[in-house]
Structures are given as C-alpha cells and as structure tokens.
N, C-alpha and C positions, 0 to 999 in steps of 0.2 A: 241777686236774682235766683229764684228757685229753679232747680234743675231736677229732672227725673232721668234716671238711667235705666233703660229697659233693654235686656238682651244686648248690652254693649252699645246701644245707640243713645245719643244725647237728644232728648225730647224737650222742646220749650213748652212751657204751660200754654194751653189753648191751641197747640198745633195739632190738627187732626191727622190721624194716621192715614196714609195714602191707601186708597182702595184700588182694586184691580177691576177694570171695566172691560167686558167682552162686547164687541160691536160686530154685528153680522155684515159681511160684505160680499155675500154670495149672490146667486141669481135673484133678480127682482129688485135690487137696490139701484138707486140712481147714481149716475156718475158724480163722484165728488161728495156725495152725502155722507158716507161713513167717515171720510177723512176730515170733513168740516166739523163733524161732532167730535171726532177724536182729538182734534186740535184744542177744542174748548175744555175737554176733560183733562188733557195734559196740562193746560194752562192753570187748572185748578189743583195740580199736584197729583193727579191720579195716573196709574199705569193703565195702558190700553193694550188689549190684544184683539186681533181680528179673528173671527171664526166664520166658517162657511158650511156648506152642506157636507163637507168631508170631516170637519173637526168639531162641529156642535154636538155635544153629548154630555152625559153625566160627569165624566172625568174632567172635561174642560170647565163645565159650570161649577164644579166643586172647588175651583181655584179662584172664583171671582165673586164679587159682591153685587155688581150691577150688570144687567144684560140690556143692550140697546138694539132695537130693531129700527133702523133709520128709514128715511124716505125711500121711495121706490118708484117702480113703473106704475102705469095705470091698470095693471093686471096683477093683483097680489097673488094670484095662483101660480105665478112664475116662481115665487118662493115656496109656496106650499107643495108644488109639484116635485121639488128636489129634496124635501125633507121627509124622512121616514116617520111613521107613527111613533116609533120609539124615541125619536129626537124631540118631537113635540111633547111627548109624555115627560121626558127629562126636563124640558123647559118648564113645564107646569109644576113638577116637583120642586125645581129650584126655587120658584116663586113661593109656592106653598110653604116651603120650609124656611122662608124668611129672606129670600132674595128680592132684588128690585128689578122691575121690568120698566124700561122707558120706551114707549112706542111713539114715533114721530110720523105723522101722515100715513104712509103705507103701514108702518108699524102699529099705528092705532087701529086701522082697519083689521089687521091680523089678530089683534087681541080679542075681537068679538067672537061669538060662538060659531058663526058661519061666515064664509066668504061669499056664499050664495045659498041662502036658506032654501029657496025653491028647488034647487038641485040637490040639496042635502050635503053640500060641500063644507065640511068642518074646517074651522080655523083654529086658533090657539085656545080659545075658550077661557080667557082670563078675566073677563068682565061679563056681568049679567046683561048683555046687550045682544040681541039676536044677530044683527047685521048692520053695518054702518054705510052711510051714503054721503056723497060729496056735498059740501055746503053750496057750491056754485055749479051751474050747468056747464060753463065754459071751462075746458081743461087747460087753457092757456094760463101762464103765470100772471098774477095780478096782486094788487095791494088790497087787503081787506081791513076794515075797521073792527077792532075787538076792544073789549074792556077787560084787562087783566086785574082782577080785583077791583080797585077803584081807579085804576090807571088806563086812560084811553091810549090805544096804540094803532098804528097802521103796520100790518105785518105781511110778509111775503107768503103768498098762498099759491098752490098748484094742485087742484083737485083734492084739497085737504077735506077730511070728513067732518061732519058735525056729530055730536054725541047726544042728539035729541034735546028736548028742553028740560026734561026731568031726569036727574041723575039716577043710576041704580041705587038701591038701598045701601046706605052706609058710605057712599062716595061723596067726595067734596069737590064742588065746582071751583075751578081756578080762573076760568076765563069764559066769556060769551062773545059770540059774534054780534056786533052792535046792530046790524040791520034786521036780524031775525030773532035775536035773543036765544038762539040755540047755543048749546055748549060747545066751546072751542077747546077746552082743556079741563081734565079732571084727574083726581087722585083717588084710588080705590084700594081696597084690600083683597088679597086672594090668599086664603090661609093665613100664615104669619107674614106674608110678604106684601109688598107695595107694587101697585100697577099705576103708572103715570102716563096718561095719554094726551098728546098734543096734536091738533089738526094742522095748523099752519107751521111754517118753518121759522121758528124763532132764531135758529142757529145760522140763518143765511148771512153770509158775509158780503161785502160790497161787490165782489166779482159776480155774484149771482144776479144782483140788481143790474149791473152793467151788461151782462150777457143777454138779459131778457128785456132790456130797455125800460126798466122800472125806475122811477124817480127815487132818489135818496133824500129828498127834502125833509122827510119825516124822521130820518135817522134809522139805524139798525136796532135790532131787538135782542142782540146777544146778551145784554145785561139781564134780560128776563130769563134767558137760557142759563145763565150762570146762577140765577136764583133757583131754577129747577135743579141744577146739579147739587146745590147745597141741601135740598130737601131729600135727596136720595141717601139718607143716613140710616 
C-alpha cells in the first residue's frame, strides 16, 4: 500500500484533509440548528468551531475554510442587528478570497443584497439577488416536494426561501421546488469563493420531524446534506 508522510502524519491515498468549519450560533439562529449541522460536518471528518457576534471576524475566519450561517428565526435582522459592518465586511472578504459560505434557510436569506430593500437594510450581499422571500405563506413546519437534480424528495421546510426561477448569472441550480419550479438551492461564485444556498432543511434529523408532528414515511434528507458537504472543497 502506498503511503504519504506529511509533517509527520500518515495519510492514506484519497483521504481528504480535514477542514475547519465555522458555524454561527449567535442571535437569530434557531434552537438546535447549529448543533445539527455541526454533527454532520464532524461525521464527515471536519473540525467545527462555533462563532457568534463576539468572535466572528477576520482573525477567526482566517483559520477556517467553510463558514455556515444556519437556520434561524423568522426575522433575519436579529442576526444583522448584532453584527458590526466590519464583521460583515470580513465575511465578504473571506468568501471573495476563496472561502466557502453555506447558507441554510435564514442563512440563505442573509446572503442576499438586502434583508429589506424598501427600507434600505443591507444584508451580506454575497449573491446578485436583491431580497429573498418565503416559498410558502404558512410559517409552520411542513414537508415540501423538491427535485434535487433528477431526484424527487420530500423535505423539511419552515419559511424557507425560494431563489426565484432564474438563477443569477454564473450560478448553478441544484434543486427546485416541485410545485412552483422556483429554485430551492443553488451554488454561485463570489470572487474566488463559493456561495451555496439551501432553502429547506436537508440537515433535519428525526427529532425535528417528531417534535413538529411531520411524517417520516418519505425518509430523511441528510444524505443530500452530506453531498453538499462534499461539494464545499
């Protein structure tokens, strides 16, 4: 068997080097959302660090390869209200210089240019979309049909955004909501970095379904989330 020795570590051929993933768990994140995402990254062999409004900045981001803005409340301004402009600028530089941004539900909303365009309230501005809106009018948790590539799925949704029907220039559509054909997930570039946005909660485990009284007859979608993790290279 071939072996590579790098800095005193034994590496097997094909074994990817572990990444460090920063997950925001400050104001505006939903209970259990950062932890559920963290468990899946750790299962993939990655290191996870949590950041919040006190620790998010250029120094922290300089030590990670992936930044995750997980699901949150129905008011994304709860996150924007606690972040200084310099922190948002540091996040934008991190992605522009080659970092990866994964935005799930609220994290996808935050990647748009505005949280409220009419009020002139700026968001992270990582994709060329002015403002995002919920796919469904009912904010209660529900199952929605999507097509991930060619694969039909029923996914956990709670006020998840749609990303319109036409993607921004250069973006790649990963999934569409079956009922409306609006975009449920896409991958785009920001500078040298990657922005991956997902409306529904592919990471949801069985406890989410049980707590919200949703049927598990269609199975979970964590396998799709693991696919997402592998694309953040």
